[in-house]
N, C-alpha and C positions, 0 to 999 in steps of 0.2 A: 527836148523831144516832145512831140505833140501826139495826141490821141483823140479819137472821137468819143465824146461823152454826151449823155442826155443833159440838156440845160433846162432847168425848171422855169427860169424866167422867160426863155425864148420858146419853150414848149416844142423843142426840136433838138436834134443832135447838133453838136458844135465842137470845133477843135479846141482842146484845152491843153495847156502845157503841163506835162507830167515828168517826174523823174524816171530814169531807166528802171529803177526798182518797182515803181508803181506800174509802169507799162508791162514789165515782166510778170508781175503779180496778176494783172488782169488777163494777159494772154494765157498764162499757166493755169489760172482758175478755169478758164473756158475749156481748155483741153482736158484738164483733170475731170471736170464735170461730164464731159462727153465720154471719157474713158469709163467712168462709173456707170453711165447709161448703157454702154455697150457690154461691159463686164462688171456687173454689180458685185461679184464676189472676189474681184482681183485685189489682193492685199496692197499691192504697189499703188494702184489707183486710189485706194482709200487713204493711204499715207500722204500722197501728193495732194489730195483734196483737202485733208485736214491742214497740211502745211500752208497751202495758199489761203485757206480760210483764216488761219491765225494771222497771216500777213495782213489781211484786210482789217482785222480787229485791233492790231497793235502797231505801234511805231516805236522807233528807238527812243524818242523822248517821252514815251508813256509806258515803257515796259515794266516799271515798278508800281504802276497804278493798279487798283483792283481789277481783276479779270472779269469779263462778262460771264453770266451764269444763266442756267435755265434753257428751256427749249428754244430752238431757233438760233442759238449762238454756236459758233465753232468751238469755243472754249468748253461749253457744256457738252457738246458731242465728243470732244477729245477726252474729257474726264470719263465719260461713259465707255469710251473705247478701251480703257485700261492701260496699264503700264507697258505691256509688250508693244502695243501699237504706238504709244507715245514715245517709246524708245526709238522706234524707227523714224518717227517724225523729227525727233531731235537729231538723229544721225543724218537724215536728209538735209536738215537746215545747216548743220555744220559743214557738210560736203559742198552745199551750194553757196556757202559764205553769206548766209542771211542771219545776222546776229539777232535781229528783233524776233524772228521765229524761234531761234535756238533758245533765247532767254525765256520766252513765253512757254515753250515746251518743257524746259527745265523746271520752271515754277509749277506747272501743272503736275509734273511727276512728283514734286515735293508735296503737293496737296494730297496725292493719293497715299503717300507714306508706305509704299509697298517695297520691301527689300529687293524684289526682283529687278528693280531699276538699277541696282548696283552690281548685278551679276553679269560676269563676262559670258558672252554667247560663243562657244567654241573658241576660235582664235580671235574673235572680234572683241575689242575693248568695249566695256559698257559706255554708252554715249555720255552719261553724266561725268565719267572720268575724263573723257575727251574734252568736254566743255570746260573743265577746270583749267585746261591749257589753251583755251581760245584766246586770240589776240585782244579781243574786246573785254575790258575789265568788267563790263556789265554782264556779259555772258558768264564769266568766271564766278561773279558774285551770285548770280541766279542759281548756278549749279551748286555752289557752296550752301546757299540757303536750303536748297532741295535736299542735299545730303544730310544736313543737320536735322531737318524735319523727319527724314526717314529714320535717322537715329541708329546707325550700325552699332552692334554690340561687341564686335571683335575687330582687331586691327585689320585695316584694308589699305590697298595701294595708295589711295588718294588722301589719307589722313594728314600727312605733312603738307600737302599742297593746300588743303582746306585752311590750315593755320596760316600759311603764307598769304593766301588771298585776303583773309581777315586782317592780317597785319598790314598789308598794303592799303586796304580800305581805310583802316584807322589812321594811317600815316598821311593820307592825302589831305589836301585842303582846297578851299574854294577860291583861292586867290588867283593871281596871274599864273599862267603855265610856266613851268621851268624848262630851260634848255641846258643840256650839259655840253661843255666844250672840252674836248680832249686835245690838249695842246702842250707842247714842251716849251714853246716860246711865250714868255709873259707879254711881250709886246703885241704879238699876233692875237693872243687871247684877249687882251684889252680891246683891240680893234673890233674883233668879232663880237665880243660881249656888248660893246656899245651899240652895234648895229642891231643885235637881237633885242636889246632893251627898247629900241625905237620901234621894233616890230611887235612889241607887247609881251616879251618874255622876261622873266627873272632868270639869271644865269648862275651856273655853278661851273667852276673851272676844275678839271681833273688833270693831273700831271702825267698820268699813265693810263694805259688801256684797262688795267685791272681796276683802277679807281673809277674810270668811266662806268664799267660794268656794275661795280658795287653801288655807286650812287644811283644808277638807273634801277637796280633791283630793289633798293630800299625805299623807293618813293613811288607814289602813283600819280603825282602831279608833273612828272617829266613827260613832256610831249614832243621833244625833239632832241636829237643827239648830233653834234657836229664833231668830226674827228679829223685831225690832220694826218696825212699818210705817214709821217715820221714819228707817230706815237710810239712810246717805248713801254717796256715792262707790261706786257703783252704787245707784240707787234700788231699791225693793223689787221692782218688776216685772222689772228687768234681773237682779237677784240670783236671783230664782226661776227665770227662764228659763235662766240659765247652770247652775244647780244641777240642773235637770230634764233638760237636753239633753246634758250632759257625762257620758260613760260612767263616769267615776271617781266621780261624786257622785249619779248618778240613783237609786241604791239607798237613799240616806239619807233617812228621813222628815223633812219640814220642817213646823214649826209656826210660824205667825205669831201673836204675842201682843200685845195692846194693849187699848184701851178698849172697853167693851161696845157703844158706839154704832157701831163698825165691823163688828160681828159679822155682821150680815145681808149686808153687802156681800161678805164673803168666803165666806159660806155659799152664795150664789147668784152666782157670778162671771159677768161678761159673756162672750159668745162669744169664744173665742180666748184668754181669760185662764187662767192656770194655777190649777187647783183645789188648795187646800191646807187643812189643818186650822187652825182659828182657836181660840185660847184667850184668854179675858179675863184681865186682870191678877189674879193670885191672891195671897192672904195666907198660905196654908199649902201645904205639899207635897201634902197629901191632896187639896186642891181642884184643884191643877194636875194631879195624876195622874188624877183623875176625868175631867177634861176631855179629856185626851189618851190615855186608856186604849187605844183602838183602835190608836193609833200605837205605844204601848209594846208591845202584843201583836204587831204586825207586826214590830217591831224584834227581839223575842226569837225569832220564828219564823225570821227570815232571817239571824240572826247565826251565824257559824261557831262550833263548839264550841272550847274551849281546845285540845283535841287536834288539831283540824283546823288551827287557826291556827299551832300549832307545826310541824306537818308542812308547811304551805304555806311558812312562813318558811325552813325547812331546805332544801326543794327549790328555792325561788326563789333562795337564795344560791348553791347549786350550779349552777343554770342560768345565772346571771350570770357565774360563773367560766368556764363552758364557752363562752359567747358571746364573752367577752373573749379567750379563747384562740384563737378563729377569726380574730380580727383583721379581720373583714369589717364595717367600719362602714357600708357601703352597705346591708347587711341590718339590722343592729341597732346603733344609736348609743347607747352606754351613758352618755354624758355626762348628768349629772343624777341618776344613781343613787348617786353617791358618799356623799351625806349619809345616805341610807337604810341603806347598808352600815355606815357609821360608827355609826349609831344601834344597829344590831344588834350591832356589835363591843363595845358597852358592857355587854352581857349575857354573863355567863360561859359560858352554854351555847352561844352562837353566836360568841364572840369569834374563835376561830381560823379558822373557815370564812369569816366575814365579812371578816377581815383578808386572808386569802388572795385572796378575790374582789377586794377593794379594790386589792391589789397588782398585779392584772392589768389594771387600767384606767389607761392611760398619760396621765393628766391632772395638771395642777398641783394641783387640789383633792384628788385622791386622795393624792398625795404629802404634802400638808400635813395631811390627816386622819390618815394613819398616824403622822406625827411628833407630832401632837397627842395621839394615843392613848398613845404612848410616854411623853410628858411628863406626862400626867395619870394614869398607872397605876403601881402599885407594881411593883418589880422581881420578876418571877416567870417561869415558863416561857413564858407567853403574850407578855410584853413582850420577852423574848429572841427569840422567833420573829418578833415585829413588827419588831425591829431588822434581822433577816435579810431580811424582806420589803421594808423600806425600802431597804436596800443594793441589793437586786436591782432595785427600781424605779428607783433613781438610775442604776444601770448601764445599764438599757434606755432610759431617757427623759431622762437628764441630770439635773443637780441643779436643782430648781425651787423650793428653799426660800430664804427671805431669810436674810441673814447673822445676824440676831438669833435666828432659830429654830435655825440651825446651832450658834451659840454656846451657846444654852440646852441643846440636845441634848448637846453635848460636856461642859458643866459639870455637868449633872444626871445623865447616864447613861453618859458616857464614849464616846458615839458620835462618831466622827470622820468628817466629810464635807469634801470639798475643792471648790474652785471654786464657792462660793455665788453666787447671782444678786446683782448689785450693787443 
């Protein structure tokens, strides 16, 4: 798409290639500015003006960078407008499917730390609660950060979802994207897996629809799901329904692949059926890529950058530590986050922070995972700190390890623990 822009070098207007989003932002900004001129007191015009202004100041690859401040910036104007107006900016961005505006508006609401941002208006859900279920993980994470900054004091509807977003962020990694293959035939699974690896994916094979869903829900590095129509233990329709309606998996593109005779059925689904991309069984990676190219393009647009993933993991680990320190399980139940933290602890750059967070969760699983880390790691400064964390965990929560694990710890590392569980 091309648009007329001023060219400083040529000192005249010239055609420049722009994305559809950039063209929409420029056109929308022009109309919003005109609407404000005609009706300066119109709340709707003000909301749209702020939304388009934020779109000019942020991009998807910069949404976690410091926001502009002061006079003359839209971010500064949005802060001054207050939470009620920012709520509507966020709602508008979610409706218009503009994730960069939504993430920025959520961050600004967090900066204001006003509980009104969490209050439902009549029958309308608070936009921050809606943002927690947005398909883009970056919008989910920005909303989570905002809610934690606001700091609700009583249980609220989004508490469980906040923990889920943090868990997913911790569990992600910056390696190659993963694709899940839902397949009952090991031969077909091997063929599809080989093609996807040539297209740049690591693959996970799931033997049932339920396993497909669980694998996708537990990770944030899953960028593609391929399912054969004959999938079992959830049939295809149930598998697709769960993938599309759960906030943890709704963002992941799904491709159904199978014989060509079924292609028309999936191209024109019956009313109420989930519309998905269909690919016929391929013999080469190039043929598969050609069939699902729009899906691959969508995946690349919506995937966080490596830098964003690293930042989200770091901040999510710190947030889980803070939540564990509050000891208020009525607000945030951290049971179920232990494995994600242990996963992060296996990476040197996150080991210490993940272990510290794990040590604050007073569960049997947390204690066992810390012990497992000590047993499976070479003796160094990190494992020495892990021993201290384990000792503190035992002091707070009692010894929750089996005698065999205690003996192994003592034999292999010299750690001495008493009163093991029989």
